[in-house]
C-alpha positions in Angstrom: 22.0 -156.5 -169.6 18.8 -158.4 -169.5 17.9 -161.7 -168.0 17.7 -164.7 -170.2 15.0 -167.3 -169.4 14.6 -170.4 -171.4 11.6 -171.8 -169.5 8.2 -170.3 -169.2 6.9 -168.6 -166.1 4.3 -170.4 -164.0 1.4 -168.6 -162.4 0.5 -169.2 -158.8 -3.3 -169.4 -159.3 -3.1 -172.3 -161.8 -0.1 -174.5 -162.1 -1.2 -175.9 -165.4 -0.6 -172.5 -167.0 2.8 -171.4 -168.3 3.6 -168.0 -169.8 6.2 -167.8 -172.6 7.5 -164.9 -174.6 7.4 -165.4 -178.4 7.7 -161.8 -179.4 10.3 -162.5 -182.1 8.0 -164.9 -183.9 4.8 -162.7 -183.8 3.9 -160.2 -186.4 1.9 -157.1 -185.4 -0.2 -156.9 -188.5 -1.4 -160.5 -189.0 -4.8 -159.6 -187.6 -5.3 -157.2 -190.6 -5.3 -160.2 -192.9 -8.8 -161.1 -191.6 -10.0 -157.5 -192.2 -8.5 -157.6 -195.8 -10.3 -160.9 -196.5 -13.5 -159.5 -195.2 -13.1 -156.3 -197.2 -12.4 -158.3 -200.4 -15.5 -160.5 -199.7 -17.8 -157.6 -199.1 -16.2 -155.2 -201.5 -16.4 -152.3 -199.0 -13.4 -150.3 -200.3 -14.3 -151.0 -203.9 -17.6 -149.3 -203.3 -15.8 -146.3 -202.1 -13.4 -146.2 -205.0 -16.0 -144.7 -207.4 -16.6 -141.9 -204.9 -13.0 -140.7 -204.8 -11.7 -138.2 -207.2 -7.9 -138.2 -207.8 -6.8 -134.6 -208.4 -3.1 -135.5 -208.3 -1.0 -134.8 -211.3 2.5 -135.6 -212.5 4.6 -138.5 -211.4 3.5 -138.5 -207.7 0.7 -141.0 -208.3 2.4 -144.2 -207.6 -0.5 -145.6 -205.5 -4.2 -145.6 -206.5 -6.7 -143.7 -204.4 -8.3 -147.0 -203.4 -5.0 -148.3 -202.1 -4.4 -145.1 -200.2 -7.9 -145.3 -198.7 -7.5 -149.0 -197.8 -4.2 -148.2 -196.1 -5.7 -145.3 -194.2 -8.6 -147.4 -193.0 -6.5 -150.5 -192.0 -4.0 -148.3 -190.2 -6.8 -147.2 -187.9 -7.8 -150.8 -187.1 
């Protein structure tokens, strides 16, 4: 199995520093919130919305083209 450590690791070059693992309490996409706020403030994806044509038909249009474009851009960030 794995080792279980309750205390942080100390580095040898500076005893004041302690390394701790908090992976279970960290989200991987929280940094995107800042990009979303910036996008909403500047209106970047809204500008592109008027340039997109939606050629989809039928019931396969659950998400708007702007939402799909925003998801595509943010996934690359």
